[in-house]
C-alpha positions in Angstrom: 81.1 54.2 -73.2 83.9 52.8 -71.0 87.3 54.5 -70.8 90.3 52.8 -72.3 92.4 50.4 -70.1 95.1 52.1 -68.1 98.7 52.1 -69.5 101.9 52.5 -67.4 102.4 56.1 -68.4 98.9 57.2 -67.0 99.3 59.3 -63.8 98.0 57.2 -60.8 95.1 58.8 -58.9 94.6 56.7 -55.7 91.1 57.0 -54.2 91.9 55.4 -50.8 94.5 54.9 -48.2 95.1 51.4 -49.7 95.8 52.9 -53.2 97.9 55.6 -51.7 100.1 53.1 -49.8 100.6 51.1 -53.0 101.7 54.2 -54.9 104.1 55.2 -52.0 105.5 51.7 -52.1 106.2 52.0 -55.8 107.9 55.4 -55.3 110.1 54.0 -52.5 111.2 51.0 -54.7 112.0 53.3 -57.6 113.9 55.7 -55.2 116.1 52.8 -54.0 116.5 50.7 -57.2 116.0 53.3 -60.0 116.2 51.8 -63.4 116.9 48.3 -62.0 113.4 48.2 -60.3 110.7 45.9 -61.6 107.2 46.8 -60.6 104.1 44.8 -61.7 100.6 46.3 -61.1 97.7 43.9 -61.2 94.0 43.9 -60.5 91.2 42.0 -58.8 93.6 39.2 -57.8 92.2 35.8 -56.6 93.5 32.3 -56.1 92.6 28.9 -54.7 94.0 29.8 -51.3 93.4 32.7 -48.9 90.7 35.4 -48.7 89.5 36.7 -52.1 86.4 37.4 -54.1 86.1 33.9 -55.7 86.4 32.1 -52.3 84.0 34.6 -50.7 81.4 34.1 -53.4 81.7 30.3 -53.3 81.2 30.4 -49.5 78.2 32.7 -49.8 76.7 30.7 -52.6 76.8 27.6 -50.4 75.2 29.4 -47.4 72.9 32.2 -48.6 69.7 32.0 -50.7 70.6 35.3 -52.5 73.4 37.7 -53.0 73.8 41.4 -53.9 76.9 42.2 -56.0 78.1 45.5 -57.3 77.4 46.1 -61.0 79.0 49.5 -61.7 82.6 48.8 -61.0 84.5 47.4 -64.0 87.9 45.6 -63.8 89.6 42.4 -64.8 89.8 39.4 -62.5 93.4 38.0 -62.4 94.4 34.5 -61.2 97.4 34.6 -58.9 99.0 31.6 -60.6 99.0 33.4 -63.9 100.5 36.5 -62.2 103.2 34.4 -60.7 104.1 32.9 -64.1 104.4 36.4 -65.6 106.6 37.6 -62.7 108.8 34.5 -63.1 109.2 35.3 -66.8 110.3 38.9 -66.0 112.8 37.6 -63.5 114.2 35.0 -66.0 114.5 37.6 -68.7 116.0 40.1 -66.3 113.4 42.8 -67.3 113.0 46.0 -65.4 110.5 48.8 -65.5 106.8 49.3 -64.5 104.4 46.9 -66.0 100.6 46.2 -65.9 99.3 42.7 -65.9 95.8 41.2 -65.7 93.9 38.6 -67.6 92.3 39.6 -70.9 88.9 41.2 -71.0 86.8 43.0 -68.4 83.7 42.6 -66.3 81.8 44.0 -63.4 81.9 42.4 -59.9 78.3 41.2 -60.7 79.3 39.6 -64.0 82.3 38.0 -62.2 80.0 36.5 -59.5 77.5 35.2 -62.1 80.4 33.5 -64.0 81.8 32.0 -60.8 78.4 30.5 -60.1 78.0 29.2 -63.7 81.3 27.5 -63.7 81.1 26.2 -60.1 77.8 24.6 -60.9 79.2 23.0 -64.0 82.1 21.6 -62.0 79.9 20.4 -59.1 81.5 22.8 -56.7 78.0 24.1 -55.9 74.9 21.9 -55.7 72.3 24.6 -56.6 72.2 28.1 -57.9 71.4 31.2 -55.8 69.8 34.5 -56.9 72.5 37.1 -57.7 71.1 40.6 -57.7 73.0 43.6 -59.2 73.5 46.6 -56.9 75.1 50.0 -57.4 78.2 51.0 -55.5 76.3 53.9 -53.9 73.5 51.6 -52.7 76.0 49.1 -51.4 77.9 51.8 -49.5 74.7 53.1 -48.0 73.7 49.6 -46.8 77.2 49.2 -45.2 76.9 52.7 -43.6 73.5 51.6 -42.1 75.4 48.7 -40.5 78.0 51.1 -39.1 80.7 50.2 -41.7 82.4 52.9 -43.8 83.7 51.5 -47.1 86.9 52.7 -48.9 86.2 54.4 -52.2 87.0 52.2 -55.2 87.5 53.2 -58.8 84.5 52.6 -61.1 86.9 51.5 -63.9 90.3 49.8 -63.2 91.1 47.8 -66.3 94.8 47.5 -67.0 96.4 47.3 -70.5 99.0 44.5 -70.4 100.4 45.3 -73.9 103.8 46.6 -72.7 104.5 43.5 -70.6 103.4 41.2 -73.4 105.6 42.8 -76.0 108.5 42.9 -73.5 108.2 39.1 -72.9 107.7 38.4 -76.6 111.4 38.5 -77.2 111.1 34.8 -76.2 108.1 33.7 -78.2 107.8 30.4 -76.4 106.8 32.3 -73.2 104.2 34.6 -74.7 102.1 32.4 -77.1 98.4 33.2 -77.0 97.5 29.7 -75.7 99.5 30.3 -72.5 97.1 30.8 -69.6 98.7 34.2 -68.8 97.3 35.7 -72.0 93.9 34.2 -71.9 90.5 35.6 -71.0 89.6 36.0 -67.4 86.9 33.3 -67.7 89.5 30.8 -68.9 91.8 31.7 -66.0 88.9 31.3 -63.6 88.1 27.9 -65.1 91.7 26.7 -64.5 91.6 27.8 -60.9 88.1 26.3 -60.2 89.2 23.0 -61.8 91.9 22.7 -59.1 89.2 22.9 -56.5 87.0 20.3 -58.0 
């Protein structure tokens, strides 16, 4: 049984230096701007440019016969273009506060990798499938440690509830209709991004 998605009022509990630095950044912004601050938390961000999980998987799928991907961390992949649209809407509507935003739904990194491969094959971004094996976080960390790499601890569940943001933006119905990419399932966002690469 999975826990419920996190809402903005849940107390943050960072597990790593990265998470702690993000929380400290939020606190600094709130200390300076107070009620005028706008903070958007997101998860598992990817895009057609830069270093991210989707690009890494595509590169590995083109060069490796098989992959091992973590199966026991659950989150929600979020396309950077959709996040940018949401932030622009907040700016245009002059909204302030702390908001969560991610695509709809949830998955494991393993499920995400399998869906990347499925869609990439359908769009001819990959010529042939590779074997994708599920692996636990503990086993993955042990393998990394054997190579001399210590991994930062990651939460096993990091799904965000975007309800507050959606209802805030719903004051202008044209910007928050369900058919808008910002409010669609993570698979649909992934498909939009991969189509730009094809």
